[in-house]
N, CA and C of each residue as an Amber inpcrd file, in Angstrom:
protein
   228
  -7.4850000  12.5750000   3.7430000  -7.8580000  11.7590000   2.5980000
  -8.3010000  10.3890000   3.0960000  -9.3810000   9.9380000   2.5520000
  -9.8700000   8.5990000   2.9020000  -9.0030000   7.5310000   2.2460000
  -9.0870000   6.3240000   2.7390000  -8.3330000   5.2120000   2.1630000
  -8.9630000   4.8310000   0.8330000  -8.1020000   4.6740000  -0.1750000
  -8.5470000   4.3290000  -1.5210000  -7.9330000   3.0020000  -1.9440000
  -8.6030000   2.3320000  -2.8570000  -8.0990000   1.0530000  -3.3660000
  -7.1960000   1.2910000  -4.5710000  -6.0040000   0.7210000  -4.5160000
  -5.0790000   0.7770000  -5.6450000  -5.3810000  -0.3800000  -6.5880000
  -5.3830000  -1.6070000  -6.0470000  -5.7670000  -2.7740000  -6.8520000
  -5.9220000  -4.0030000  -5.9510000  -6.4950000  -5.0230000  -6.5280000
  -6.6110000  -6.3350000  -5.8870000  -5.9910000  -7.3230000  -6.8550000
  -4.9170000  -7.9820000  -6.4240000  -4.2100000  -8.9260000  -7.2850000
  -3.8040000 -10.1380000  -6.4570000  -4.1510000 -11.3210000  -6.9370000
  -3.7950000 -12.5770000  -6.2540000  -4.2140000 -12.5620000  -4.7820000
  -5.4140000 -12.0670000  -4.5250000  -5.9820000 -11.9630000  -3.1740000
  -5.2350000 -10.9960000  -2.2620000  -4.4130000 -10.1150000  -2.8310000
  -3.7470000  -9.0720000  -2.0500000  -4.3990000  -7.7440000  -2.4150000
  -5.0130000  -7.1160000  -1.4230000  -5.6460000  -5.8160000  -1.6100000
  -4.6210000  -4.7350000  -1.2640000  -4.3820000  -3.8440000  -2.1980000
  -3.4520000  -2.7340000  -1.9740000  -4.2740000  -1.4610000  -1.8810000
  -4.1360000  -0.7800000  -0.7500000  -4.8610000   0.4670000  -0.5190000
  -3.8720000   1.5530000  -0.1130000  -4.3330000   2.7990000  -0.1980000
  -3.4690000   3.9200000   0.1630000  -4.3110000   5.0670000   0.7080000
  -3.6440000   5.9430000   1.4280000  -4.2070000   7.2420000   1.7820000
  -3.0680000   8.2450000   1.7240000  -3.2190000   9.4180000   2.2690000
  -2.1870000  10.4540000   2.1640000  -0.9090000  10.0830000   2.9060000
  -1.0050000   9.2350000   3.9230000   0.1370000   8.9330000   4.7780000
   0.8130000   7.5910000   4.5220000   0.0970000   6.6230000   3.9090000
   0.6670000   5.2840000   3.8360000   0.0700000   4.4270000   2.7270000
   0.6780000   3.2440000   2.5680000   0.2290000   2.2460000   1.5940000
   0.1530000   0.9120000   2.3320000  -0.9200000   0.1590000   2.1170000
  -1.1300000  -1.1000000   2.8230000  -1.3210000  -2.2460000   1.8310000
  -0.6800000  -3.3780000   2.1350000  -0.8780000  -4.6270000   1.3990000
  -1.5590000  -5.5920000   2.3660000  -2.7360000  -6.0940000   2.0200000
  -3.4670000  -6.9950000   2.9110000  -3.8490000  -8.2660000   2.1620000
  -3.4680000  -9.4010000   2.7430000  -3.8470000 -10.6960000   2.1900000
  -5.2990000 -10.9520000   2.5710000  -6.1640000 -11.0300000   1.5820000
  -7.5950000 -11.1890000   1.8280000  -7.9500000 -12.5660000   2.3830000
  -7.0830000 -13.5460000   2.1950000  -7.3550000 -14.8960000   2.7150000
  -6.9730000 -15.0340000   4.1780000  -5.8680000 -14.4090000   4.5800000
  -5.3470000 -14.6110000   5.9380000  -5.4680000 -13.3910000   6.8340000
  -5.7800000 -12.2420000   6.2580000  -5.8550000 -10.9490000   6.9600000
  -4.4860000 -10.4710000   7.4420000  -3.3950000 -11.0970000   6.9790000
  -2.0700000 -10.5740000   7.2720000  -1.8950000  -9.2950000   6.4690000
  -1.1170000  -8.3630000   7.0240000  -0.9610000  -7.0830000   6.3440000
   0.3820000  -6.4550000   6.6750000   0.7950000  -5.5490000   5.7920000
   1.9660000  -4.7170000   6.0320000   1.5860000  -3.2980000   5.6410000
   1.9110000  -2.3480000   6.5070000   1.5560000  -0.9490000   6.3010000
   2.8380000  -0.1380000   6.1990000   3.0630000   0.4550000   5.0260000
   4.2400000   1.2810000   4.7860000   3.8810000   2.7540000   4.9100000
   4.7000000   3.4980000   5.6520000   4.5930000   4.9490000   5.6330000
   5.1620000   5.4310000   4.3060000   4.8920000   6.6600000   3.9360000
   5.3660000   7.1820000   2.6600000   6.8810000   7.1400000   2.5150000
   7.6050000   7.2180000   3.6150000   9.0690000   7.1760000   3.5390000
   9.6250000   5.7590000   3.4550000   8.7440000   4.7580000   3.4060000
   9.1750000   3.3720000   3.2780000   9.3390000   2.6310000   4.5850000
   9.2010000   3.3280000   5.7130000   9.2650000   2.6390000   7.0030000
   7.9780000   1.8440000   7.2020000   8.0740000   0.8070000   8.0010000
   6.9360000  -0.0840000   8.2300000   6.2980000   0.2440000   9.5690000
   4.9920000   0.4930000   9.5560000   4.2460000   0.7730000  10.7890000
   3.6750000  -0.4920000  11.3980000   3.1080000  -1.3340000  10.5470000
   2.4580000  -2.5690000  10.9950000   2.8870000  -3.6800000  10.0500000
   3.2050000  -4.8350000  10.6090000   3.5940000  -5.9580000   9.7680000
   3.3690000  -7.2620000  10.5140000   2.6560000  -8.1940000   9.9000000
   2.5590000  -9.5310000  10.4670000   2.8400000 -10.6000000   9.4180000
   3.6230000 -10.2230000   8.3840000   4.1230000 -11.1960000   7.4200000
   5.4740000 -11.7310000   7.8920000   5.8810000 -12.8820000   7.3550000
   7.2040000 -13.4130000   7.6870000   8.2790000 -12.5830000   6.9790000
   9.5360000 -12.8660000   7.2850000  10.6460000 -12.0570000   6.7800000
  10.7420000 -12.0770000   5.2470000  10.6020000 -13.2410000   4.6380000
  10.7010000 -13.3420000   3.1790000   9.5810000 -12.5550000   2.4990000
   8.3760000 -12.6550000   3.0140000   7.2450000 -11.9310000   2.4380000
   7.4120000 -10.4290000   2.6440000   7.9300000 -10.0520000   3.7940000
   8.1900000  -8.6370000   4.0680000   9.1680000  -8.0660000   3.0510000
  10.2250000  -8.7890000   2.7520000  11.2080000  -8.3300000   1.7640000
  10.5590000  -8.1780000   0.3910000   9.7020000  -9.1140000   0.0380000
   8.9900000  -9.0500000  -1.2360000   8.1590000  -7.7540000  -1.3130000
   7.4120000  -7.4490000  -0.2490000   6.5620000  -6.2630000  -0.2660000
   7.3620000  -4.9730000  -0.1790000   8.5240000  -4.9960000   0.4290000
   9.3850000  -3.8070000   0.4060000   9.7510000  -3.4550000  -1.0330000
  10.1300000  -4.4600000  -1.8070000  10.4850000  -4.2330000  -3.2140000
   9.2600000  -3.7990000  -4.0140000   8.1370000  -4.4300000  -3.7510000
   6.9130000  -4.0980000  -4.4750000   6.4470000  -2.6820000  -4.1540000
   6.5790000  -2.2820000  -2.8850000   6.2240000  -0.9220000  -2.4700000
   7.0390000   0.0990000  -3.2730000   8.3420000  -0.1140000  -3.3630000
   9.2090000   0.8120000  -4.1150000   8.8120000   0.8570000  -5.5930000
   8.3770000  -0.2640000  -6.1100000   7.9960000  -0.3490000  -7.5230000
   6.7020000   0.4230000  -7.8210000   5.7180000   0.3270000  -6.9320000
   4.4130000   0.9510000  -7.2060000   4.2680000   2.3570000  -6.6380000
   5.1810000   2.7750000  -5.7630000   4.9990000   4.0530000  -5.0850000
   4.8260000   5.2370000  -6.0440000   5.5770000   5.3310000  -7.1490000
   5.3340000   6.4470000  -8.0770000   3.8940000   6.4750000  -8.6100000
   3.3170000   5.3240000  -8.8400000   1.9250000   5.2690000  -9.3070000
   0.9590000   5.7180000  -8.2160000   1.2350000   5.3360000  -6.9850000
   0.3920000   5.7590000  -5.8630000   0.4520000   7.2830000  -5.7320000
   1.6380000   7.8420000  -5.8600000   1.7990000   9.2930000  -5.7760000
   0.9840000   9.9950000  -6.8700000   1.0210000   9.4520000  -8.0790000
   0.2470000  10.0190000  -9.1780000  -1.2490000   9.9610000  -8.8680000
  -1.7090000   8.8190000  -8.3470000  -3.1290000   8.6900000  -8.0100000
  -3.5330000   9.6630000  -6.9080000  -2.6630000   9.8830000  -5.9430000
  -2.9660000  10.8670000  -4.8960000  -3.1640000  12.2530000  -5.5010000
  -2.3220000  12.5950000  -6.4720000  -2.4690000  13.8980000  -7.1390000
  -3.8080000  13.9930000  -7.8410000  -4.1810000  12.9360000  -8.5420000
  -5.4810000  12.9180000  -9.2080000  -6.6270000  12.9740000  -8.1950000
  -6.4760000  12.2730000  -7.0830000  -7.5010000  12.3090000  -6.0320000
  -7.6870000  13.7250000  -5.4950000  -6.5890000  14.4600000  -5.3450000
  -6.6990000  15.8150000  -4.8130000  -7.4010000  16.7400000  -5.8190000
  -7.1940000  16.5040000  -7.1120000  -7.8990000  17.2950000  -8.1200000
  -9.3960000  16.9940000  -8.0970000  -9.7130000  15.7260000  -7.8600000
 -11.1150000  15.3000000  -7.8130000 -11.8490000  15.9650000  -6.6610000
 -11.1680000  16.1420000  -5.5290000 -11.8310000  16.6990000  -4.3520000
 -11.7750000  18.2210000  -4.3180000 -11.0500000  18.8330000  -5.2530000
 -10.9320000  20.3120000  -5.2700000 -12.1500000  20.9680000  -5.8870000
């Protein structure tokens, strides 16, 4: 699955693919990449920002999962 855009909010671009979800600050190019199980693959945010995105990841993950299902129907 190619990387898809979830949303852009407050200069943070949230994208996803079948394996992970990424939050990227469009102003600074800092990013955090979460695997589907919530582990972090790549991160260059500070500790406080990392904690914020951990909580945000858990909050949006059900929506990302739903979009992946819809994406798979689109490509079938």
